[in-house]
KOLGU-4560 file (N, C-alpha, C; in nm, 3 decimals, padded with zeros to 5 digits):
<recs>
<n_xx: 01.492 n_yy: 03.092 n_zz: 03.327 ca_xx: 01.364 ca_yy: 03.063 ca_zz: 03.382 c_xx: 01.364 c_yy: 03.111 c_zz: 03.532 mol: A seq: 1 type: MET>
<n_xx: 01.272 n_yy: 03.160 n_zz: 03.563 ca_xx: 01.248 ca_yy: 03.216 ca_zz: 03.691 c_xx: 01.256 c_yy: 03.105 c_zz: 03.817 mol: A seq: 2 type: ASP>
<n_xx: 01.324 n_yy: 03.121 n_zz: 03.929 ca_xx: 01.334 ca_yy: 03.027 ca_zz: 04.023 c_xx: 01.198 c_yy: 02.966 c_zz: 04.067 mol: A seq: 3 type: GLU>
<n_xx: 01.099 n_yy: 03.068 n_zz: 04.097 ca_xx: 00.973 ca_yy: 03.021 ca_zz: 04.134 c_xx: 00.899 c_yy: 02.938 c_zz: 04.031 mol: A seq: 4 type: SER>
<n_xx: 00.916 n_yy: 02.962 n_zz: 03.908 ca_xx: 00.860 ca_yy: 02.879 ca_zz: 03.815 c_xx: 00.915 c_yy: 02.726 c_zz: 03.799 mol: A seq: 5 type: ILE>
<n_xx: 01.053 n_yy: 02.728 n_zz: 03.834 ca_xx: 01.121 ca_yy: 02.612 ca_zz: 03.834 c_xx: 01.066 c_yy: 02.520 c_zz: 03.962 mol: A seq: 6 type: ARG>
<n_xx: 01.050 n_yy: 02.580 n_zz: 04.064 ca_xx: 00.994 ca_yy: 02.519 ca_zz: 04.171 c_xx: 00.866 c_yy: 02.476 c_zz: 04.161 mol: A seq: 7 type: VAL>
<n_xx: 00.773 n_yy: 02.552 n_zz: 04.088 ca_xx: 00.644 ca_yy: 02.528 ca_zz: 04.064 c_xx: 00.633 c_yy: 02.383 c_zz: 03.989 mol: A seq: 8 type: GLN>
<n_xx: 00.717 n_yy: 02.373 n_zz: 03.895 ca_xx: 00.725 ca_yy: 02.256 ca_zz: 03.799 c_xx: 00.811 c_yy: 02.145 c_zz: 03.844 mol: A seq: 9 type: TYR>
<n_xx: 00.845 n_yy: 02.156 n_zz: 03.980 ca_xx: 00.951 ca_yy: 02.047 ca_zz: 04.038 c_xx: 01.075 c_yy: 02.039 c_zz: 03.977 mol: A seq: 10 type: GLY>
<n_xx: 01.121 n_yy: 02.158 n_zz: 03.924 ca_xx: 01.259 ca_yy: 02.146 ca_zz: 03.850 c_xx: 01.362 c_yy: 02.222 c_zz: 03.935 mol: A seq: 11 type: MET>
<n_xx: 01.359 n_yy: 02.216 n_zz: 04.063 ca_xx: 01.429 ca_yy: 02.291 ca_zz: 04.158 c_xx: 01.550 c_yy: 02.211 c_zz: 04.208 mol: A seq: 12 type: ASP>
<n_xx: 01.551 n_yy: 02.074 n_zz: 04.159 ca_xx: 01.656 ca_yy: 01.999 ca_zz: 04.202 c_xx: 01.760 c_yy: 01.977 c_zz: 04.083 mol: A seq: 13 type: LYS>
<n_xx: 01.880 n_yy: 01.970 n_zz: 04.125 ca_xx: 01.986 ca_yy: 01.947 ca_zz: 04.029 c_xx: 01.989 c_yy: 01.792 c_zz: 03.967 mol: A seq: 14 type: GLY>
<n_xx: 02.035 n_yy: 01.786 n_zz: 03.842 ca_xx: 02.070 ca_yy: 01.649 ca_zz: 03.788 c_xx: 02.150 c_yy: 01.569 c_zz: 03.870 mol: A seq: 15 type: MET>
<n_xx: 02.124 n_yy: 01.436 n_zz: 03.881 ca_xx: 02.212 ca_yy: 01.346 ca_zz: 03.945 c_xx: 02.354 c_yy: 01.360 c_zz: 03.886 mol: A seq: 16 type: PRO>
<n_xx: 02.435 n_yy: 01.347 n_zz: 03.986 ca_xx: 02.581 ca_yy: 01.357 ca_zz: 03.952 c_xx: 02.651 c_yy: 01.234 c_zz: 03.911 mol: A seq: 17 type: GLY>
<n_xx: 02.585 n_yy: 01.122 n_zz: 03.943 ca_xx: 02.636 ca_yy: 00.975 ca_zz: 03.915 c_xx: 02.539 c_yy: 00.890 c_zz: 03.856 mol: A seq: 18 type: THR>
<n_xx: 02.582 n_yy: 00.792 n_zz: 03.802 ca_xx: 02.490 ca_yy: 00.694 ca_zz: 03.747 c_xx: 02.416 c_yy: 00.629 c_zz: 03.864 mol: A seq: 19 type: PHE>
<n_xx: 02.471 n_yy: 00.599 n_zz: 03.974 ca_xx: 02.415 ca_yy: 00.547 ca_zz: 04.092 c_xx: 02.304 c_yy: 00.650 c_zz: 04.147 mol: A seq: 20 type: LYS>
<n_xx: 02.336 n_yy: 00.773 n_zz: 04.144 ca_xx: 02.233 ca_yy: 00.869 ca_zz: 04.192 c_xx: 02.113 c_yy: 00.870 c_zz: 04.103 mol: A seq: 21 type: GLU>
<n_xx: 02.137 n_yy: 00.864 n_zz: 03.970 ca_xx: 02.033 ca_yy: 00.851 ca_zz: 03.874 c_xx: 01.946 c_yy: 00.738 c_zz: 03.899 mol: A seq: 22 type: ALA>
<n_xx: 01.996 n_yy: 00.623 n_zz: 03.912 ca_xx: 01.933 ca_yy: 00.490 ca_zz: 03.940 c_xx: 01.849 c_yy: 00.505 c_zz: 04.076 mol: A seq: 23 type: LEU>
<n_xx: 01.907 n_yy: 00.570 n_zz: 04.175 ca_xx: 01.816 ca_yy: 00.575 ca_zz: 04.289 c_xx: 01.705 c_yy: 00.679 c_zz: 04.271 mol: A seq: 24 type: ASP>
<n_xx: 01.733 n_yy: 00.775 n_zz: 04.191 ca_xx: 01.609 ca_yy: 00.875 ca_zz: 04.153 c_xx: 01.505 c_yy: 00.794 c_zz: 04.072 mol: A seq: 25 type: CYS>
<n_xx: 01.554 n_yy: 00.700 n_zz: 03.977 ca_xx: 01.451 ca_yy: 00.618 ca_zz: 03.910 c_xx: 01.370 c_yy: 00.536 c_zz: 04.001 mol: A seq: 26 type: LEU>
<n_xx: 01.434 n_yy: 00.471 n_zz: 04.107 ca_xx: 01.363 ca_yy: 00.380 ca_zz: 04.185 c_xx: 01.258 c_yy: 00.471 c_zz: 04.272 mol: A seq: 27 type: LYS>
<n_xx: 01.276 n_yy: 00.591 n_zz: 04.275 ca_xx: 01.171 ca_yy: 00.670 ca_zz: 04.367 c_xx: 01.069 c_yy: 00.739 c_zz: 04.265 mol: A seq: 28 type: MET>
<n_xx: 01.087 n_yy: 00.733 n_zz: 04.142 ca_xx: 01.013 ca_yy: 00.800 ca_zz: 04.047 c_xx: 00.881 c_yy: 00.715 c_zz: 04.016 mol: A seq: 29 type: ASP>
<n_xx: 00.767 n_yy: 00.775 n_zz: 04.072 ca_xx: 00.644 ca_yy: 00.712 ca_zz: 04.068 c_xx: 00.577 c_yy: 00.721 c_zz: 03.931 mol: A seq: 30 type: PHE>
<n_xx: 00.613 n_yy: 00.828 n_zz: 03.853 ca_xx: 00.561 ca_yy: 00.843 ca_zz: 03.717 c_xx: 00.613 c_yy: 00.728 c_zz: 03.623 mol: A seq: 31 type: ALA>
<n_xx: 00.732 n_yy: 00.683 n_zz: 03.641 ca_xx: 00.779 ca_yy: 00.577 ca_zz: 03.559 c_xx: 00.699 c_yy: 00.451 c_zz: 03.566 mol: A seq: 32 type: VAL>
<n_xx: 00.629 n_yy: 00.432 n_zz: 03.674 ca_xx: 00.551 ca_yy: 00.309 ca_zz: 03.703 c_xx: 00.418 c_yy: 00.326 c_zz: 03.614 mol: A seq: 33 type: LYS>
<n_xx: 00.390 n_yy: 00.445 n_zz: 03.568 ca_xx: 00.259 ca_yy: 00.456 ca_zz: 03.502 c_xx: 00.294 c_yy: 00.433 c_zz: 03.358 mol: A seq: 34 type: THR>
<n_xx: 00.416 n_yy: 00.427 n_zz: 03.302 ca_xx: 00.432 ca_yy: 00.402 ca_zz: 03.161 c_xx: 00.533 c_yy: 00.288 c_zz: 03.136 mol: A seq: 35 type: TRP>
<n_xx: 00.574 n_yy: 00.211 n_zz: 03.248 ca_xx: 00.663 ca_yy: 00.101 ca_zz: 03.233 c_xx: 00.603 c_yy: -00.007 c_zz: 03.312 mol: A seq: 36 type: MET>
<n_xx: 00.593 n_yy: -00.131 n_zz: 03.253 ca_xx: 00.534 ca_yy: -00.247 ca_zz: 03.327 c_xx: 00.624 c_yy: -00.260 c_zz: 03.444 mol: A seq: 37 type: ALA>
<n_xx: 00.562 n_yy: -00.302 n_zz: 03.559 ca_xx: 00.633 ca_yy: -00.335 ca_zz: 03.686 c_xx: 00.749 c_yy: -00.430 c_zz: 03.679 mol: A seq: 38 type: GLU>
<n_xx: 00.705 n_yy: -00.544 n_zz: 03.614 ca_xx: 00.826 ca_yy: -00.644 ca_zz: 03.592 c_xx: 00.929 c_yy: -00.603 c_zz: 03.518 mol: A seq: 39 type: ASP>
<n_xx: 00.912 n_yy: -00.519 n_zz: 03.420 ca_xx: 01.010 ca_yy: -00.479 ca_zz: 03.332 c_xx: 01.098 c_yy: -00.372 c_zz: 03.398 mol: A seq: 40 type: LEU>
<n_xx: 01.042 n_yy: -00.282 n_zz: 03.486 ca_xx: 01.120 ca_yy: -00.189 ca_zz: 03.563 c_xx: 01.194 c_yy: -00.255 c_zz: 03.656 mol: A seq: 41 type: LEU>
<n_xx: 01.135 n_yy: -00.359 n_zz: 03.744 ca_xx: 01.219 ca_yy: -00.434 ca_zz: 03.827 c_xx: 01.342 c_yy: -00.492 c_zz: 03.774 mol: A seq: 42 type: LYS>
<n_xx: 01.332 n_yy: -00.562 n_zz: 03.661 ca_xx: 01.433 ca_yy: -00.616 ca_zz: 03.579 c_xx: 01.546 c_yy: -00.519 c_zz: 03.545 mol: A seq: 43 type: TRP>
<n_xx: 01.493 n_yy: -00.410 n_zz: 03.480 ca_xx: 01.584 ca_yy: -00.299 ca_zz: 03.432 c_xx: 01.668 c_yy: -00.248 c_zz: 03.546 mol: A seq: 44 type: PHE>
<n_xx: 01.601 n_yy: -00.220 n_zz: 03.667 ca_xx: 01.681 ca_yy: -00.172 ca_zz: 03.775 c_xx: 01.769 c_yy: -00.273 c_zz: 03.841 mol: A seq: 45 type: ILE>
<n_xx: 01.733 n_yy: -00.388 n_zz: 03.843 ca_xx: 01.820 ca_yy: -00.508 ca_zz: 03.886 c_xx: 01.961 c_yy: -00.522 c_zz: 03.789 mol: A seq: 46 type: SER>
<n_xx: 01.933 n_yy: -00.510 n_zz: 03.670 ca_xx: 02.052 ca_yy: -00.512 ca_zz: 03.573 c_xx: 02.146 c_yy: -00.392 c_zz: 03.601 mol: A seq: 47 type: VAL>
<n_xx: 02.072 n_yy: -00.274 n_zz: 03.608 ca_xx: 02.166 ca_yy: -00.149 ca_zz: 03.629 c_xx: 02.229 c_yy: -00.146 c_zz: 03.773 mol: A seq: 48 type: LYS>
<n_xx: 02.159 n_yy: -00.202 n_zz: 03.878 ca_xx: 02.237 ca_yy: -00.210 ca_zz: 04.001 c_xx: 02.349 c_yy: -00.313 c_zz: 03.999 mol: A seq: 49 type: ASP>
<n_xx: 02.341 n_yy: -00.410 n_zz: 03.912 ca_xx: 02.457 ca_yy: -00.510 ca_zz: 03.896 c_xx: 02.566 c_yy: -00.432 c_zz: 03.816 mol: A seq: 50 type: LYS>
<n_xx: 02.530 n_yy: -00.356 n_zz: 03.716 ca_xx: 02.610 ca_yy: -00.273 ca_zz: 03.645 c_xx: 02.701 c_yy: -00.173 c_zz: 03.731 mol: A seq: 51 type: GLU>
<n_xx: 02.637 n_yy: -00.102 n_zz: 03.816 ca_xx: 02.695 ca_yy: -00.015 ca_zz: 03.904 c_xx: 02.788 c_yy: -00.097 c_zz: 03.992 mol: A seq: 52 type: VAL>
<n_xx: 02.748 n_yy: -00.212 n_zz: 04.045 ca_xx: 02.837 ca_yy: -00.289 ca_zz: 04.122 c_xx: 02.966 c_yy: -00.339 c_zz: 04.058 mol: A seq: 53 type: GLU>
<n_xx: 02.946 n_yy: -00.383 n_zz: 03.934 ca_xx: 03.070 ca_yy: -00.434 ca_zz: 03.858 c_xx: 03.164 c_yy: -00.305 c_zz: 03.827 mol: A seq: 54 type: GLU>
<n_xx: 03.100 n_yy: -00.190 n_zz: 03.785 ca_xx: 03.192 ca_yy: -00.070 ca_zz: 03.738 c_xx: 03.266 c_yy: -00.023 c_zz: 03.862 mol: A seq: 55 type: PHE>
<n_xx: 03.210 n_yy: -00.043 n_zz: 03.976 ca_xx: 03.259 ca_yy: 00.020 ca_zz: 04.102 c_xx: 03.389 c_yy: -00.070 c_zz: 04.134 mol: A seq: 56 type: ARG>
<n_xx: 03.408 n_yy: -00.184 n_zz: 04.097 ca_xx: 03.513 ca_yy: -00.256 ca_zz: 04.123 c_xx: 03.627 c_yy: -00.236 c_zz: 04.031 mol: A seq: 57 type: LYS>
<n_xx: 03.599 n_yy: -00.154 n_zz: 03.927 ca_xx: 03.701 ca_yy: -00.138 ca_zz: 03.809 c_xx: 03.786 c_yy: -00.001 c_zz: 03.834 mol: A seq: 58 type: MET>
<n_xx: 03.914 n_yy: 00.002 n_zz: 03.788 ca_xx: 03.976 ca_yy: 00.122 ca_zz: 03.789 c_xx: 03.932 c_yy: 00.209 c_zz: 03.675 mol: A seq: 59 type: THR>
<n_xx: 03.958 n_yy: 00.342 n_zz: 03.679 ca_xx: 03.920 ca_yy: 00.433 ca_zz: 03.565 c_xx: 03.958 c_yy: 00.368 c_zz: 03.424 mol: A seq: 60 type: ASP>
<n_xx: 04.080 n_yy: 00.304 n_zz: 03.409 ca_xx: 04.128 ca_yy: 00.272 ca_zz: 03.297 c_xx: 04.047 c_yy: 00.138 c_zz: 03.255 mol: A seq: 61 type: GLU>
<n_xx: 04.021 n_yy: 00.050 n_zz: 03.338 ca_xx: 03.939 ca_yy: -00.057 ca_zz: 03.303 c_xx: 03.801 c_yy: -00.019 c_zz: 03.252 mol: A seq: 62 type: GLN>
<n_xx: 03.747 n_yy: 00.082 n_zz: 03.316 ca_xx: 03.614 ca_yy: 00.124 ca_zz: 03.270 c_xx: 03.621 c_yy: 00.185 c_zz: 03.127 mol: A seq: 63 type: ARG>
<n_xx: 03.719 n_yy: 00.249 n_zz: 03.116 ca_xx: 03.739 ca_yy: 00.312 ca_zz: 02.981 c_xx: 03.742 c_yy: 00.218 c_zz: 02.872 mol: A seq: 64 type: ARG>
<n_xx: 03.816 n_yy: 00.112 n_zz: 02.891 ca_xx: 03.841 ca_yy: -00.002 ca_zz: 02.800 c_xx: 03.706 c_yy: -00.073 c_zz: 02.770 mol: A seq: 65 type: PHE>
<n_xx: 03.648 n_yy: -00.096 n_zz: 02.895 ca_xx: 03.505 ca_yy: -00.154 ca_zz: 02.874 c_xx: 03.404 c_yy: -00.070 c_zz: 02.788 mol: A seq: 66 type: ARG>
<n_xx: 03.412 n_yy: 00.061 n_zz: 02.808 ca_xx: 03.326 ca_yy: 00.145 ca_zz: 02.726 c_xx: 03.368 c_yy: 00.126 c_zz: 02.581 mol: A seq: 67 type: PHE>
<n_xx: 03.497 n_yy: 00.134 n_zz: 02.560 ca_xx: 03.547 ca_yy: 00.121 ca_zz: 02.415 c_xx: 03.500 c_yy: -00.011 c_zz: 02.345 mol: A seq: 68 type: LEU>
<n_xx: 03.496 n_yy: -00.121 n_zz: 02.437 ca_xx: 03.453 ca_yy: -00.242 ca_zz: 02.378 c_xx: 03.290 c_yy: -00.248 c_zz: 02.351 mol: A seq: 69 type: ASP>
<n_xx: 03.223 n_yy: -00.164 n_zz: 02.426 ca_xx: 03.085 ca_yy: -00.151 ca_zz: 02.389 c_xx: 03.038 c_yy: -00.075 c_zz: 02.281 mol: A seq: 70 type: TYR>
<n_xx: 03.124 n_yy: 00.050 n_zz: 02.274 ca_xx: 03.077 ca_yy: 00.153 ca_zz: 02.191 c_xx: 03.183 c_yy: 00.176 c_zz: 02.083 mol: A seq: 71 type: PHE>
</recs>
């Protein structure tokens, strides 16, 4: 796709590199507020903020084992 077309459709920014960056983008995304109830969105973000906080405290190995437990 041509660069000018990507810019026209707001596709000129790269994907978030981390879950934290993605969550920060979600907090700034006004479109989400049109299809998700405000209380639900606040709850979801607070849960995911806590998740980021907890995973930040873990080593890579601990995170891998946690994911294995979940999935």
